[in-house]
N, C-alpha and C positions, 0 to 999 in steps of 0.2 A: 393483438400485436402483429404487425406486418413486417416480413423480412424482405430484404432487397431482391431476393430471387422470386418474389411473388407469393410466397407461402403466407397464409393467414391463420392465426391462432385466436380462438375466442375463449374468454374466461370471465371471471367475476372481478371487477375492479374494486380496489379499496385505496385508502389514502387520498391524495389530491386528484382533481379532475383536470383534463386537458390532454395535450399531446407532447411527447418528448422523443427525440431521436438520439441514438447512441450506438456504440458497439456492444454486442451481447457476449457476455462471458458466463462461465459457471463456476461456482464455488462448492467444494465438497465438505466444508466444515460442518460439524454437527452442533456446534454452539457458536455464539458470538455474532448473531445477525446484526445487532445494533452496532457493534464495533466495526463490522464489515461495511455497513452502510455509511458510517461516519469516517471511514479511512480515506484520506485525501488521494491515495493512490488509485481510487476507483473513479476519478473524474472522467467524464466522457463515456462511462460504461453503465449498462444495465446488468444487474447480477441475477442469474438463475441459481437458486439454491437447490442443490440435489437432495438435501435432507428435508423430509416433508413437514416436520413439526416446527414451522417458523412462526414466531409470535407467541408461543405458549408460556414464555416467561416475561412477557411485557417489555417495557423499557423503563430506564431510570436515568437521571442526570449523571450519575457517577460513571457510567459505562461509555459515554461519548468519547470518541478519539479526537474529535474536533467539535466546534460549536454547533454545527448543523450537518445533516446528511450531505455527502458529496456525490455518492453514486447517483446516477440519473433516475434510477427506478429499480424495482425488484420483481422477480417472477418466482412464484411458489406453486407447489403441487396442491396443497390444501389451504382453504381460507383460514386465516388466523382465528383461533378460539379466544375466549376470555382468558386473560393471563392468570396463572397460578404460581405466584412466587412472592415471598415476603418483601423482596426489594422493589417490586414493580410499582411505579407511580402513574403509569399511563398505558393505554393499549397501543399496540404497534400501528394500527390503522389511524388512530387519532394523531399519533406522533408524526406519521408521514404526511397526513393532511395539513397539519399546522406548518409543516416545513416544505410544502410544495413538491412532494415526491410521489409519483404515480406507482402503483403496484397492481399486479394481476395474479389472481389465484385460480386454481382449477385447471392448470395446463399440464400436459404430459411432459414433465421436466426430463424424463429419461429420453424421450424422443429428441427433445431440444438438445440435450447434452451430447447424444450421439451425432447429431447434425453438426454441432460446433466442433467436435473432435475430428470428424471426417472432412468437413469443408472449411474449417477455420472460423474464427469469430466473425459472425455476420453483422451487417449494419441493419438496424431495426427501427421502427417507429412504434411507440407504445401509446395507446390512446385509452382514456377512461371517460365515458359519458354515461351518467346514470340513466339517461333516456334511451341509450343504445343507438344513437344516430351516428353512424360511421361511414365515411367515404373511403372504402378500402383501396380503391385505385389511387386516391390522393395520398393515402398513408404509405403505400408501396413506393410512390414517387419520392416522398419525404425520406424514406429509408435509403433509397438510392442516391439521394442528394447529400447524405451525411458524408463529410469529407474523410472520415477515418482518422486514426490516431498517428499514422506514419507522418512524420514531418511536423507534428503538432506539439507546440510548447504549452503544456497545461500547468506547469509549475507556477507560472505568473498568476494563474487564477486562484491558486490555493495557498500561496505563501503568505506570511504575515506582512503587514504594511509597515511595521516599525519594529525595532528590536525590543526584547523584553527578557527579564530574568525568570528562571524556573527553579523551584526548590522542592516541589512535591515529589514524594517517593512512591514506591509500589504499594498497592493496597495490602493492608494487614488487618487481620481480625484483632480486636473488635472495633477499632477506631477509624477504619477507612484509610485515608492517605495521610501518612505522617509527613513532617517537613524535615528537610536536610538542614541540620543546624551546625554541623562541623565538617564542611567539605574540605578535601585535601587537594583537589585538582581544579584548575580553572579551564573550562571548556567553552569554546564557541561552537554552537550547533547551527549549521546552515539549513534553513527551512525550505526544502523543495516541496513540502507537503507533509510535515512531520506529524506522526501519531503521538498523542500525549503519553502513551505508555512507554515509548522509546525515551522520551525526556525523563520520565519517572525512573526508568532503569539506569539512566546516566546518573541521576541524583542518588539513587540507591547504591551506586558503585563509588560514591564519594565525590561526585563532581558538582562544582558550582557552575551552573549552566547559563550562558547568555545566548539567546536565539537571535539570529540575524536573518533578514530576508534573502531570498534566493539570488537576488541581484547584487549582493554585497561583493565588493572588490577585495583583492588580497590585502590591500593597504588598510581597508576598514576592518577586516578580520584581525590582522596583526596588531592594529592599534589597541586592541583589548588585551594584548600581551598574554594570549592563552598558553596553557601547558599542552593543549592538544586541540584538534579540530575534528568535529563530527559532521558527516554528510548524511542527510536524512533521506528517507524514502520519498516517493512522489509519483505523479502521474505523467502520461504523455511519452513522447519520443525522446530518449536521452540525447540523441544527436542534435535535436532542436534546442533543448535546454543547455546543451554543452556550448552553444555559441557564446554565452556569457559566463557559464560556470567553469568551463575548462581553463580559461586564463586565470581565474581566481585560484583554482586548485593548484595550477602550476606555480603560481606565486607563493602559495603556502608551502608547497613541497620544497621550493628553493630556500625557504627560511628554516627548513629542517624540523618542522613540527610533527609530532606523532599524529596520525590520522586514521579514522575509522569510518567506514561507509556501510550503509544498509540499503539494499534494493536499488532505487534510482541513484542513490549516493555511491553504490558499488559500481554502477554503470558509468557514472560521471568520472570516478577515479580511473577506471579502465581507459576511458577515452583520453583523459589527461596524460596517461602513461603511454599512449600510442596505440591502443587496441581499438577494435570496432565493435559496434552493437548491431544486432539483427532483430527483426520482428518475428515472433514465434507464431506458429499456426493457431494455437488456442491458449498458449500461456500456461502458467501454473497458478492455480487459485485453490488453496485448501489448507488444512491444518494437520495433515498426516503424511507430508512428503519426506521420504528418506533421502538424506544427504550424507555422502561419505567424505570424511576428512582424509584426504590423500596422505597426509603426513603422519597420522596416528593409526589409520585403519578403522577408526571408530565411526559408527553410523549413528546419526542423530535424526530423530523424527522432528520435523520442522513445520512452521507455518510459512506459507508462500503466497505472494500476490504480485505477479508481473507478467506482462505481455511481450516484453523485449528481453533479450539476453546478451551477455558478453560473448563474442565469438572467440572461443579459446584458441582457435588456429591463428589469431592475430596478436596474441600476447607477445610483447617484445622480450628480448633477453633481459634477465634481471628481475622479471615478474613471474612469480610461481603460481600455478593453479593449485589452490589449497583444498577446494571442495568441488564435488560434482554431484548432480542429481542422479539417483539410482533409478529414476523413472525413464530418463532419456539420455543421460550422459552429458547434459548441458552444464555449462559452467555455473558454479554456485559460490565461488570465493577465490580471491587472489591476495597475494602479499608481495611487497618488495623484498628482494633478497637481502639487502643490506641495511634496511631502515624499518622502524616501527610504523609501517604504513600498511593497512590491510582493510579488506571489505568483504562482505558476503551478500549473496543474492536473497537469501532467506531472511526471516524476521525473528531474531533471537528474543525479542520482547514478547513474541506471540500476540496474545490479545486479539482474537482467540487462538488457542493452540498450546502445544507442549512447551516446556521451558528447558529442553535439553541444551540449548545453545546460549543460555544466559551468561555462561562463563566468558563469552566474547566481550561483554561490558567490563568484566573484571580484568581481562587481558589488556583492554584499552587503558584502564586505570593503572595497571602495572607498568605499561609502557611509558606513562607520564611520570611515574614514581622514580624511574631511574634508567 
């Protein structure tokens, strides 16, 4: 792996062969590597896993957050061992190889993580050649040529191509994913890169979910006559995606519909309300992030994955900052003062992570009920 500053890291490749370039981030979650690799929010990024035991539970079709891995590659401390889990259907290495994703093991992930924290998320080139033939100078140049995520609209790369219905609910023992058969609320979900578990949580909260592409207009959203509108997570620069998403959100707000946003959806809502977003030094990526609810004083342990944030200093009058990160004080939630419109930066559906914030889906359902 070559960094844009000229640093070279050697390790043992697994998964696919070839070369890929991306931004390098780190994730501190101890579980859920499959869910992380298939989270559309990681488009354009290679993930360094700080937890060393990656691959030991294998992979299985039920845990994918989207059809294929979206993260560009992965970096781990130890090479994956043979999986030991009753749910495993495949090894991590074979799964990555079949899906064209490069991985590297044997790296000093602590050193990498320190570098990312101190210098910001670097641009890197990751190469895997079983014969060990590498042109390191060329790899450094490829890393330097990576354009970065600022100004990049990646939602178009991961959104659905056409609308579809969703009725699968959260996983439950022993039958897996049950179906929602008696929904109470009609919801349109805008897919900026939606995780399946978010859609499951909406269904579990009593929603009949119709998913629309990121480019849907306000007229197309309102044509479904929804009780509420959901704005999903997703990758890239929110300001770039906002070019087409903000007008849609403003149109839905004018119609007076309840609205709930997560991650990129949170940032999109903030932009539509008049705030600004900023690129973070190294972002938040993990499953143990403490977030304080300013209105109740409660602290929730949350799952997070974002490299941009809402600038709380730019929130307009009538928009309340509801949540903040206890790591750095950055904005993690907003709501409109006079309407059932709110959003959070963290992931209440977790997958992986704690479920302290699941009540937000129920709050959204309650806002549609009355």
